[in-house]
TORKELUM-701143 format. One line per field, with one value per atom (N, C-alpha, C): y, x, z; residue number from 1. Coordinates in steps of 0.2 Angstrom, whole numbers. Each point is the difference from the previous one (the first is absolute). Example, Ala and Ser with C-alpha at 12.3 -4.5 7.8 and 13.67 -1.06 7.14 Angstrom:
2
Y c(-28, 6, 6, 5, 6, 5)
X c(66, -4, 4, -2, 4, -4)
Z c(39, 0, 0, -4, 1, 3)
tormar c(1, 1, 1, 2, 2, 2)
***
This chain:
326
Y c(73, -2, 5, 0, 5, -3, 5, -2, 0, -2, 0, 7, 6, 6, 4, -4, 3, 3, 0, 3, -5, 3, -4, -3, -6, -4, -2, 2, -2, -7, -3, -7, -1, -5, -1, -6, -5, -6, -3, -5, -4, -7, -3, -7, -5, -5, -5, -7, -5, -7, -2, 3, -2, 3, 6, 4, -5, -2, -4, -6, -4, -6, 0, 6, 1, 1, 5, 1, -6, -4, -6, -5, 0, -4, 2, 7, 3, -1, 1, -2, -7, -5, -7, -1, 4, -1, 3, 6, 3, -5, -3, -5, -6, -2, -5, 3, 7, 3, 0, 2, 0, -7, -5, -7, -3, 2, -3, 5, 5, 5, 3, 2, 3, 8, 2, 8, 3, -3, 3, -6, 0, -6, 0, -5, -1, 6, 2, 6, 0, -5, 0, 1, -3, 2, 7, 3, 7, 4, -1, 4, -1, -6, -1, 3, 0, 3, 8, 2, 8, 2, -4, 2, -1, -5, -1, 6, 2, 6, 6, 2, 6, 0, -6, -1, 1, -3, 0, 7, 3, 7, 5, 0, 4, -1, -7, -2, 3, 0, 2, 8, 3, 7, 1, -5, 0, -1, -2, -1, -6, 0, -5, -5, 1, -4, -7, -5, -7, -2, -6, -2, -1, -2, -1, 6, 5, 7, 3, -1, 3, -4, -6, -4, 2, 2, 2, 7, 5, 6, -1, -5, -1, -2, -4, -3, 5, 6, 6, -2, -3, -1, 5, 1, 5, -3, 4, -2, 5, -2, 4, 1, 6, 1, 7, 2, 7, 3, 6, 3, 1, 2, 1, -7, -5, -7, -2, 1, -2, 4, 7, 4, -2, -2, -3, -6, -4, -7, 2, 4, 2, 3, 4, 3, -5, -4, -5, -5, -2, -4, 3, 6, 4, 0, 1, 1, -7, -5, -7, -3, 3, -3, 3, 5, 3, 0, -4, 0, 0, -3, 0, 6, 5, 7, 4, -1, 4, -1, 5, 0, 0, -6, 0, 5, 3, 5, 7, 1, 7, 3, 5, 4, 2, 2, 3, -6, -6, -6, -2, 1, -2, 5, 7, 4, -1, -2, -1, -6, -5, -6, 2, 5, 2, 4, 4, 4, -4, -6, -4, -4, -3, -4, 4, 7, 4, 5, -1, 5, 0, 6, 0, -2, -1, -2, 5, 4, 5, 6, 6, 6, 1, -3, 1, -7, -3, -7, 1, -4, 1, 6, 3, 5, -2, 2, -1, 5, -2, 5, 6, 5, 6, 2, -3, 1, -6, 1, -5, -6, -6, -5, -5, -4, -5, -6, -6, -6, -1, 0, -1, -7, -3, -6, 1, -1, 1, 7, 1, 7, 3, -3, 2, 1, 4, 1, -6, -4, -6, 2, 5, 2, 7, 4, 7, 0, 1, 0, 6, 0, 6, 6, 6, 6, 0, 3, 0, 3, 6, 3, -5, -5, -5, -6, -1, -6, -1, 5, -1, -2, 3, -1, -7, -3, -6, -6, 2, -5, 0, 6, 0, -5, 1, -4, -8, -1, -7, -3, 4, -3, 0, 4, 0, -7, -2, -6, -6, 0, -5, -1, 6, -1, -2, 3, -1, -4, -1, -4, -7, -3, -6, -6, 1, -6, -3, -7, -2, 2, 0, 3, -2, -7, -2, 3, 1, 3, 8, 3, 7, 1, -5, 1, 0, -4, 0, 6, 3, 6, 6, 0, 5, 0, -6, 0, 3, -2, 3, 7, 2, 7, 5, -2, 3, 1, -5, 0, 5, 0, 5, 7, 1, 7, 2, -4, 1, 6, -1, 6, 3, -4, 2, 2, 3, 1, -6, -4, -7, -4, -7, -5, -2, 1, -1, -8, -3, -7, -4, 1, -3, 1, 6, 2, -4, 0, -4, -7, -3, -7, -1, 5, 0, 1, 5, 1, -5, -4, -5, -6, -1, -4, 2, 7, 3, -2, 1, -1, -7, -5, -7, -3, 3, -2, 1, 4, 1, -6, -4, -6, -6, -1, -5, 1, -1, 2, -4, -5, -4, 5, 5, 4, 4, 1, 4, -4, -7, -4, -3, 2, -3, 5, -3, 4, 1, 3, 1, 4, 4, 4, -4, -6, -4, -3, -2, -2, 6, 6, 6, 0, 0, 0, -5, -6, -5, 1, 4, 2, 8, 3, 7, 3, -3, 3, 0, -6, 0, 5, 1, 5, 7, 2, 7, 0, -6, 0, 0, -3, 0, 7, 3, 7, 5, -1, 4, -2, -6, -2, 4, 0, 3, 7, 3, 7, 2, -4, 1, -1, -5, -2, 4, 3, 4, -3, -7, -4, -5, -2, -4, -7, -2, -7, -5, 1, -5, 0, 6, 0, -4, 1, -4, -8, -2, -7, -2, 4, -2, 0, 4, 0, -5, -2, -5, -7, 0, -6, -1, 6, 0, -2, 3, -2, -7, -3, -7, -4, 1, -3, 0, 6, 1, -4, 0, -5, -7, -2, -7, -2, 4, -2, 0, 4, 0, -7, -2, -6, -6, 0, -5, -1, 6, -1, -2, 1, -2, -7, -3, -7, -5, 0, -5, 1, 6, 1, -1, -2, -1, -6, 1, -5, -5, -5, -5, 3, 4, 4, 5, 4, 5, -3, -6, -3, -2, -3, -3, 6, 5, 6, 3, 1, 2, -4, -7, -4, 0, 1, 0, 7, 5, 7, 0, -4, 0, -4, -4, -5, 1, 0, 1, -6, -6, -6, -4, -5, -5, -4, -6, -5, 0, -2, 0, -6, -1, -6, 3, -5, 2, 2, -4, 2, 7, 2, 7, 5, -2, 4, 1, -6, 0, 4, 0, 4, 8, 2, 7, 1, -5, 0, -6, 0, -5, -1, 5, 0, -4, -2, -4, -7, -5, -7, -2, -6, -3, -1, -2, 0, 6, 6, 6, 2, -1, 1, -3, -7, -4, 3, 2, 3, 7, 4, 6, -1, -5, -2, -3, -4, -3, 5, 5, 5, 4, 1, 4, -4, -6, -4, 0, -1, 0, 7, 5, 7, 2, -4, 1, 5, 1, 4, -4, -7, -4, -6, -3, -7, -4, -7, -5, -6, -2, -6, -5, -6, -5, 0, -3, 0, -1, 1, 0, 5, -3, 5, 1, -4, 0, 5, 3, 4, 6, 3, 6, 5, 6, 5, 6, 3, 6, 5, 6, 5, 0, 1, 0, 6)
X c(231, -3, -3, -2, -3, -7, -5, -6, 1, -5, 0, 1, -2, 0, 6, 5, 6, -1, -5, -1, 3, 4, 4, -5, 1, -5, 5, -3, 4, 1, 5, 1, -3, -5, -4, 2, 3, 2, 6, 2, 6, -3, 2, -2, 4, -3, 3, -2, 3, -2, -7, -2, -6, -6, 1, -4, -1, 6, 0, -4, 2, -3, -8, -2, -7, -4, 3, -3, -1, 5, 0, -6, 0, -6, -7, 0, -7, -1, 5, -1, -3, 3, -2, -7, -2, -7, -5, 2, -5, 0, 5, -1, -5, 0, -5, -7, 0, -7, -3, 4, -2, -2, 5, -1, -7, -2, -5, -6, 0, -6, -2, 5, -2, 0, 1, 0, -6, -5, -7, -3, 2, -3, -8, -2, -8, -3, -6, -3, 0, -1, 0, 6, 6, 6, 2, -2, 2, -3, -6, -4, 4, 1, 4, 6, 4, 7, -1, -5, -1, -1, -4, -2, 7, 4, 6, 5, 0, 4, -2, -6, -2, 0, -1, 0, 7, 5, 7, 3, -1, 3, -3, -6, -3, 2, 0, 2, 7, 4, 7, 0, -5, -1, -5, -2, -4, -7, -2, -8, -2, -5, -2, -5, -3, -5, 3, -4, 2, -2, 2, -1, -8, -3, -7, -4, 2, -3, 1, 6, 2, -4, -1, -4, -7, -3, -7, -1, 6, -1, 0, 4, 0, -7, -3, -7, -6, 2, -5, -4, 3, -3, 3, -5, 2, 5, 5, 6, 0, 1, 2, 7, 3, 7, 1, 7, 2, -2, -3, -2, 6, 6, 6, 2, 0, 2, -4, -7, -5, 2, 1, 1, 6, 6, 6, -1, -4, -2, -4, -5, -4, 4, 4, 5, 4, 3, 5, -4, -6, -4, -1, -2, -1, 6, 6, 6, 2, 0, 2, -4, -6, -5, 2, 3, 2, 8, 4, 7, 2, -3, 2, -1, -3, -1, 5, 5, 5, 6, 4, 6, 6, 4, 5, 6, 1, 5, -2, -6, -3, -1, 4, -1, -7, -3, -7, -5, 1, -4, 1, 7, 2, -4, 0, -3, -8, -3, -7, -1, 4, -1, 0, 5, 0, -6, -2, -6, -6, -1, -5, 1, 6, 1, 0, 1, 0, -5, -5, -6, -4, -1, -3, 4, 6, 5, 5, 2, 5, -2, 4, -2, 2, 5, 2, 1, -6, 1, 2, 5, 2, 5, 2, 5, 7, 5, 7, 0, 3, 1, 5, -1, 4, 5, -2, 3, 5, 3, 4, -4, 3, -3, 5, -2, 5, -4, 3, -4, 2, -5, 2, -1, 4, -1, 2, -5, 1, 1, 6, 1, 6, 1, 6, -2, 3, -1, 4, -4, 3, 3, -4, 2, -2, 5, -2, 0, -5, -1, 3, 2, 2, -5, 3, -4, -6, -5, -6, 1, 4, 1, 4, 3, 3, -4, -5, -4, -2, -3, -2, 6, 6, 6, 2, 0, 2, -4, -7, -5, 1, 1, 1, 6, 5, 6, -1, -4, -2, -4, -5, -4, 4, 5, 4, 4, 3, 3, -5, -6, -5, -1, -1, -1, 6, 6, 5, 6, 0, 6, 1, 6, 1, -2, -1, -2, -7, -1, -7, -5, -6, -6, -1, 2, -1, 5, 6, 5, -2, -2, -2, -6, -4, -6, 2, 5, 3, 4, 4, 4, -5, -5, -5, -4, -1, -4, 5, 6, 5, 1, 1, 2, -6, -6, -6, -1, 2, -1, 5, 6, 5, -2, -2, -2, -6, -5, -6, -3, -3, -2, -7, -4, -6, 0, -5, -1, -2, -4, -2, -1, 0, -2, 6, 6, 6, 1, -1, 1, -4, -7, -5, 1, 2, 2, 6, 5, 6, -2, -4, -2, -5, -5, -4, 3, 5, 3, 5, 2, 5, -5, -6, -4, -2, -1, -2, 6, 6, 6, 1, -1, 1, -6, -5, -6, 3, 4, 3, 5, 2, 4, -4, -6, -4, -7, -5, -7, -1, 3, -1, 2, 4, 2, -6, -5, -7, -3, 1, -3, 4, 6, 5, 1, -2, 1, 7, 4, 7, 0, -5, -1, 0, -3, -1, 6, 5, 7, 3, -1, 4, -3, -7, -3, 3, 1, 3, 7, 3, 7, 1, -5, -1, 7, 2, 6, 6, 1, 5, 0, -7, -1, 3, -2, 2, 8, 2, 8, 4, -3, 4, 0, -6, -1, 5, 1, 5, 7, 2, 6, 2, -5, 1, 1, -3, 0, 8, 2, 7, 5, -1, 5, -1, -5, -1, -2, -1, -2, -6, -4, -6, 2, 6, 2, -4, 1, -3, -8, -3, -7, -2, 4, -2, 1, 5, 0, -6, -1, -6, -6, -2, -6, 0, 5, 0, -1, 2, -1, -8, -3, -7, -4, 2, -3, 0, 6, 1, -4, -1, -4, -8, -2, -7, -1, 4, -1, 0, 5, 0, -6, -3, -6, -6, 0, -5, 0, 6, 1, -2, 2, -1, -8, -3, -7, -4, 2, -3, 1, 5, 2, -5, -4, -5, -6, 0, -5, 3, 6, 3, -3, 0, -2, 6, -1, 6, 5, -1, 5, 4, -4, 3, 4, -2, 4, 6, 0, 6, 5, -3, 4, 4, -4, 3, 5, -1, 5, 7, -1, 6, 4, -4, 3, 4, -2, 3, 7, 1, 5, 6, 6, 5, 5, -4, 4, -2, 3, -1, -6, 1, -5, -4, -6, -4, -5, -3, -4, -7, -5, -7, 1, 4, 1, 2, 4, 3, -6, -4, -6, -5, -1, -5, 3, 6, 3, -2, -1, -2, -7, -4, -7, -3, 1, -2, -7, -4, -7, -4, 4, -3, 2, -4, 1, 5, 3, 5, -3, -7, -3, 0, -1, -1, 7, 5, 7, 2, -2, 2, -4, -6, -4, 4, 2, 3, 6, 4, 7, -1, -6, -1, -2, -4, -3, 6, 5, 6, 4, 0, 4, -4, -7, -4, 0, 1, 0, 7, 5, 7, 4, -3, 4, 5, -1, 4, 3, 5, 2, 0, -1, -1, 5, 3, 4, -3, 0, -3, -8, -2, -8, -2, -6, -3, 3, 1, 3, 7, 4, 7, 2, -6, 2, 3, 4, 3, -2, 0, -2, 5, 0, 4, -3, 1, -3, 3, -4, 3, 3)
Z c(-43, -7, -3, -6, -4, -3, 0, -4, -7, -4, -7, -3, 4, -3, 3, 4, 2, 7, 3, 7, 5, 4, 5, 5, 2, 5, 6, 6, 6, 0, 3, 2, 6, 0, 6, 4, -3, 3, -3, 4, -2, -2, -6, -1, 4, 3, 4, -2, 2, -2, 2, 6, 2, -4, -3, -4, -7, -2, -6, 1, 5, 2, 1, 4, 1, -7, -4, -6, -5, 0, -4, 3, 6, 3, -1, 0, -1, -8, -4, -7, -1, 3, 0, 2, 6, 2, -4, -4, -4, -7, -1, -6, 2, 7, 2, 0, 2, 0, -7, -5, -7, -3, 2, -3, 3, 6, 4, 0, -5, -1, 7, 4, 6, 0, -6, -1, 3, 0, 3, 4, 6, 4, 0, 3, 1, 4, -2, 3, 7, 4, 7, 3, -3, 2, -1, -6, -1, 5, 2, 5, 7, 2, 6, 0, -5, 0, 0, -3, 0, 7, 4, 7, 4, -1, 4, -2, -6, -2, 4, -1, 4, 7, 3, 7, 2, -3, 2, -1, -6, -1, 5, 2, 4, 8, 1, 7, 2, -5, 1, 2, -2, 2, 6, 3, 6, 0, -6, -1, 4, 3, 4, -3, -6, -2, -2, 0, -1, -7, -3, -6, -1, 5, -1, 0, 3, 0, -7, -3, -6, -6, 1, -5, 1, 6, 1, -4, 1, -4, -7, -3, -7, -2, 4, -1, 2, 1, 2, 6, 5, 6, 5, 5, 5, 5, 2, 4, 6, 6, 5, 2, 0, 1, 0, 1, 0, -7, 0, -7, -4, 3, -5, -3, 4, -2, -6, 1, -5, -7, 1, -6, -3, 3, -3, -4, 3, -4, -6, 1, -6, -6, 2, -5, -3, 4, -3, -4, 1, -4, -7, 0, -6, -4, 3, -4, -2, 4, -2, -5, -1, -5, -7, 0, -7, -1, 3, 0, -8, -4, -7, -4, 3, -3, 1, 5, 2, -5, -1, -5, 4, 1, 4, -1, -6, -1, 0, 2, 0, 7, 1, 7, 1, -5, 0, 3, -3, 2, 7, 2, 7, 5, -2, 4, 0, -5, 0, 4, 0, 5, 7, 2, 7, 1, -4, 1, 2, -4, 1, 7, 1, 6, 6, 0, 6, 0, -4, 0, 7, 2, 7, 6, -1, 5, 2, -5, 0, -3, 2, -3, -7, -3, -7, -3, -1, -4, -7, -3, -7, -1, 6, -1, 4, -3, 3, 6, 6, 5, -2, 4, -2, 7, 5, 7, 1, 6, 3, 3, 0, 4, 2, 6, 2, 3, 0, 2, 8, 4, 7, 2, 4, 3, 7, 4, 8, 1, 3, 2, -4, -6, -4, -8, -3, -7, -4, -3, -3, -7, -3, -7, -1, -2, -2, -8, -3, -7, -3, -7, -3, 0, 0, 0, -5, 2, -5, -6, -1, -6, -5, 2, -5, -1, 3, -1, -8, -3, -7, -4, 1, -4, 1, 6, 2, -3, 0, -2, -8, -3, -7, -3, 4, -1, 1, 5, 1, -5, -3, -5, -7, 0, -6, 0, 6, 1, -2, 3, -1, -7, -4, -7, -5, 2, -5, 3, 7, 2, -3, 1, -4, 4, 7, 3, -2, 2, -2, 5, -2, 3, 8, 1, 6, 5, -2, 4, 1, -6, 1, 5, 0, 5, 7, 1, 7, 2, -5, 1, 0, -4, 1, 7, 2, 7, 5, 0, 5, -1, -6, -1, 2, -2, 1, 8, 4, 7, 3, -3, 2, -1, -6, -2, 4, 2, 4, -3, -7, -3, 2, 5, 2, 7, 3, 7, 3, -3, 3, -6, 1, -5, -4, 2, -3, -1, 6, 0, -4, 1, -5, -7, -2, -7, -2, 4, -2, -2, 4, -1, -6, -1, -5, -7, 0, -7, -2, 5, -2, -4, 3, -4, -7, 0, -7, -5, 3, -5, -1, 5, -1, -5, -1, -4, -7, -2, -7, -1, 5, -1, -1, 4, -1, 4, -4, 3, 7, 2, 6, 6, -1, 6, 2, -4, 2, 6, 0, 5, 5, 1, 4, 6, 6, 6, 3, -3, 2, 7, 1, 6, 6, -1, 6, 2, -5, 2, 4, -2, 3, 7, 1, 6, 5, -2, 4, 3, -4, 2, 1, 3, 0, 4, 5, 3, -4, -4, -5, -5, -3, -5, 2, 6, 3, 1, 3, 1, -6, -6, -6, -3, 1, -3, 4, 7, 3, -2, -1, -2, -7, -4, -7, 1, 4, 2, 1, 5, 2, -5, -5, -5, -6, -1, -6, -6, 1, -6, 2, -5, 1, 0, 0, -2, 5, 6, 5, -1, -1, -1, -6, -6, -6, 2, 4, 1, 5, 4, 5, -4, -5, -3, -6, -3, -5, 4, 6, 4, 1, 2, 1, -6, -6, -6, -2, 1, -1, 5, 6, 5, -2, -3, -2, -6, -5, -6, 2, 4, 2, 4, 4, 3, -4, -5, -5, -4, -2, -4, 4, 7, 4, 2, 1, 1, -6, -6, -6, -2, 3, -3, 1, 5, 1, -6, -3, -5, -7, -1, -6, -4, -7, -4, -1, -3, -1, -4, -5, -4, 4, 4, 4, 5, 3, 5, -3, -6, -3, -2, -2, -2, 6, 6, 6, 2, 0, 3, -4, -7, -4, 1, 1, 1, 7, 5, 6, 0, -4, 0, -5, 2, -5, 0, -1, -1, -6, -1, -6, 2, 1, 1, 7, 0, 6, 0, 5, 1, 2, 0, 2, 8, 3, 8, 1, -5, 1, -2, -4, -2, 6, 3, 6, 6, 0, 6, -1, -6, -1, 1, -2, 1, 4, 6, 5, 0, -2, 1, -6, -5, -5, 0, -3, 1, -5, 1, -4, -7, -1, -6, -4, 4, -4, -2, 4, -2, -6, -1, -5, -7, 1, -6, -2, 5, -2, -4, 2, -3, -7, 0, -7, -5, 3, -5, -2, 4, -2, -5, 0, -5, -6, 0, -6, -4, 4, -3, -2, 1, -2, 4, 6, 5, 4, 1, 3, -4, 2, -3, 6, -1, 6, -2, 6, -1, 5, -1, 4, 1, 5, 0, 7, 1, 7, 5, 6, 6, -1, -4, -2, -5, -4, -5, 2, -5, 1, -5, 1, -5, -1, -5, -2, -4, 1, -4, -7, -5, -7, -1)
tormar c(1, 1, 1, 2, 2, 2, 3, 3, 3, 4, 4, 4, 5, 5, 5, 6, 6, 6, 7, 7, 7, 8, 8, 8, 9, 9, 9, 10, 10, 10, 11, 11, 11, 12, 12, 12, 13, 13, 13, 14, 14, 14, 15, 15, 15, 16, 16, 16, 17, 17, 17, 18, 18, 18, 19, 19, 19, 20, 20, 20, 21, 21, 21, 22, 22, 22, 23, 23, 23, 24, 24, 24, 25, 25, 25, 26, 26, 26, 27, 27, 27, 28, 28, 28, 29, 29, 29, 30, 30, 30, 31, 31, 31, 32, 32, 32, 33, 33, 33, 34, 34, 34, 35, 35, 35, 36, 36, 36, 37, 37, 37, 38, 38, 38, 39, 39, 39, 40, 40, 40, 41, 41, 41, 42, 42, 42, 43, 43, 43, 44, 44, 44, 45, 45, 45, 46, 46, 46, 47, 47, 47, 48, 48, 48, 49, 49, 49, 50, 50, 50, 51, 51, 51, 52, 52, 52, 53, 53, 53, 54, 54, 54, 55, 55, 55, 56, 56, 56, 57, 57, 57, 58, 58, 58, 59, 59, 59, 60, 60, 60, 61, 61, 61, 62, 62, 62, 63, 63, 63, 64, 64, 64, 65, 65, 65, 66, 66, 66, 67, 67, 67, 68, 68, 68, 69, 69, 69, 70, 70, 70, 71, 71, 71, 72, 72, 72, 73, 73, 73, 74, 74, 74, 75, 75, 75, 76, 76, 76, 77, 77, 77, 78, 78, 78, 79, 79, 79, 80, 80, 80, 81, 81, 81, 82, 82, 82, 83, 83, 83, 84, 84, 84, 85, 85, 85, 86, 86, 86, 87, 87, 87, 88, 88, 88, 89, 89, 89, 90, 90, 90, 91, 91, 91, 92, 92, 92, 93, 93, 93, 94, 94, 94, 95, 95, 95, 96, 96, 96, 97, 97, 97, 98, 98, 98, 99, 99, 99, 100, 100, 100, 101, 101, 101, 102, 102, 102, 103, 103, 103, 104, 104, 104, 105, 105, 105, 106, 106, 106, 107, 107, 107, 108, 108, 108, 109, 109, 109, 110, 110, 110, 111, 111, 111, 112, 112, 112, 113, 113, 113, 114, 114, 114, 115, 115, 115, 116, 116, 116, 117, 117, 117, 118, 118, 118, 119, 119, 119, 120, 120, 120, 121, 121, 121, 122, 122, 122, 123, 123, 123, 124, 124, 124, 125, 125, 125, 126, 126, 126, 127, 127, 127, 128, 128, 128, 129, 129, 129, 130, 130, 130, 131, 131, 131, 132, 132, 132, 133, 133, 133, 134, 134, 134, 135, 135, 135, 136, 136, 136, 137, 137, 137, 138, 138, 138, 139, 139, 139, 140, 140, 140, 141, 141, 141, 142, 142, 142, 143, 143, 143, 144, 144, 144, 145, 145, 145, 146, 146, 146, 147, 147, 147, 148, 148, 148, 149, 149, 149, 150, 150, 150, 151, 151, 151, 152, 152, 152, 153, 153, 153, 154, 154, 154, 155, 155, 155, 156, 156, 156, 157, 157, 157, 158, 158, 158, 159, 159, 159, 160, 160, 160, 161, 161, 161, 162, 162, 162, 163, 163, 163, 164, 164, 164, 165, 165, 165, 166, 166, 166, 167, 167, 167, 168, 168, 168, 169, 169, 169, 170, 170, 170, 171, 171, 171, 172, 172, 172, 173, 173, 173, 174, 174, 174, 175, 175, 175, 176, 176, 176, 177, 177, 177, 178, 178, 178, 179, 179, 179, 180, 180, 180, 181, 181, 181, 182, 182, 182, 183, 183, 183, 184, 184, 184, 185, 185, 185, 186, 186, 186, 187, 187, 187, 188, 188, 188, 189, 189, 189, 190, 190, 190, 191, 191, 191, 192, 192, 192, 193, 193, 193, 194, 194, 194, 195, 195, 195, 196, 196, 196, 197, 197, 197, 198, 198, 198, 199, 199, 199, 200, 200, 200, 201, 201, 201, 202, 202, 202, 203, 203, 203, 204, 204, 204, 205, 205, 205, 206, 206, 206, 207, 207, 207, 208, 208, 208, 209, 209, 209, 210, 210, 210, 211, 211, 211, 212, 212, 212, 213, 213, 213, 214, 214, 214, 215, 215, 215, 216, 216, 216, 217, 217, 217, 218, 218, 218, 219, 219, 219, 220, 220, 220, 221, 221, 221, 222, 222, 222, 223, 223, 223, 224, 224, 224, 225, 225, 225, 226, 226, 226, 227, 227, 227, 228, 228, 228, 229, 229, 229, 230, 230, 230, 231, 231, 231, 232, 232, 232, 233, 233, 233, 234, 234, 234, 235, 235, 235, 236, 236, 236, 237, 237, 237, 238, 238, 238, 239, 239, 239, 240, 240, 240, 241, 241, 241, 242, 242, 242, 243, 243, 243, 244, 244, 244, 245, 245, 245, 246, 246, 246, 247, 247, 247, 248, 248, 248, 249, 249, 249, 250, 250, 250, 251, 251, 251, 252, 252, 252, 253, 253, 253, 254, 254, 254, 255, 255, 255, 256, 256, 256, 257, 257, 257, 258, 258, 258, 259, 259, 259, 260, 260, 260, 261, 261, 261, 262, 262, 262, 263, 263, 263, 264, 264, 264, 265, 265, 265, 266, 266, 266, 267, 267, 267, 268, 268, 268, 269, 269, 269, 270, 270, 270, 271, 271, 271, 272, 272, 272, 273, 273, 273, 274, 274, 274, 275, 275, 275, 276, 276, 276, 277, 277, 277, 278, 278, 278, 279, 279, 279, 280, 280, 280, 281, 281, 281, 282, 282, 282, 283, 283, 283, 284, 284, 284, 285, 285, 285, 286, 286, 286, 287, 287, 287, 288, 288, 288, 289, 289, 289, 290, 290, 290, 291, 291, 291, 292, 292, 292, 293, 293, 293, 294, 294, 294, 295, 295, 295, 296, 296, 296, 297, 297, 297, 298, 298, 298, 299, 299, 299, 300, 300, 300, 301, 301, 301, 302, 302, 302, 303, 303, 303, 304, 304, 304, 305, 305, 305, 306, 306, 306, 307, 307, 307, 308, 308, 308, 309, 309, 309, 310, 310, 310, 311, 311, 311, 312, 312, 312, 313, 313, 313, 314, 314, 314, 315, 315, 315, 316, 316, 316, 317, 317, 317, 318, 318, 318, 319, 319, 319, 320, 320, 320, 321, 321, 321, 322, 322, 322, 323, 323, 323, 324, 324, 324, 325, 325, 325, 326, 326, 326)
***
């Protein structure tokens, strides 16, 4: 493919039915997020999810601090633990607090983020490596990264794709995450930067991604995460990694929506129900199956309000009534 200014862009992945289906489902869930005003969840949930994000991303790299300890650091309380682990958390908190200040298409902004994330932890924070590096697993080299002299060029091409490629930003975020891990542009901090920058990119799609702990879903399937990275290395395409990450994005969005359903207003509840169903008529019983926590009287009031506001039409009366979206 070509960018808008004619520069050749490398083909990074193959489109598959799974990628299409997952992208469609993510789009539907984002529609629910917007319809139910979940773009910026409640303060307590935002804080909790930030802790989960930091804990998961750093735990993948071997950090031992718990969610309670990370919460304590956020609250400026004293925590006992390895100095390196505490420094990693302090850096991550500072970076995740200002996610919205980073420019997803800027290599300079990306290097600034690494500088802040790895300050006091590596010799060259915020700078691309110039030497060779490999990823060791056990007693073998799992991945030999491209030579240091080519890192800046490869990252420039990757940012060119990110800015001008034809794919949607959600897919681009997955491709960027994999390709960055393959290039391994830094001496250390590549994994956490891949996960961080994917969030920065996704925030351009919808603000809800700032508060979505996708990293936690990756942590739950850490072995699969590394296995898929290895498969893509062998195949020379990021297709399987794109499928894997789209699945994690979908899971995170679905969990956010599900945890918030108990707090929906009557209008939000009805909008959510209608977005989930691709059918014609339904009954109050169908409505209650999706919201078992509410009473029959509440369900009746929700549906009556839908009729009064012109969202629904009704046939019949009482428990035998059927409803249809206008």
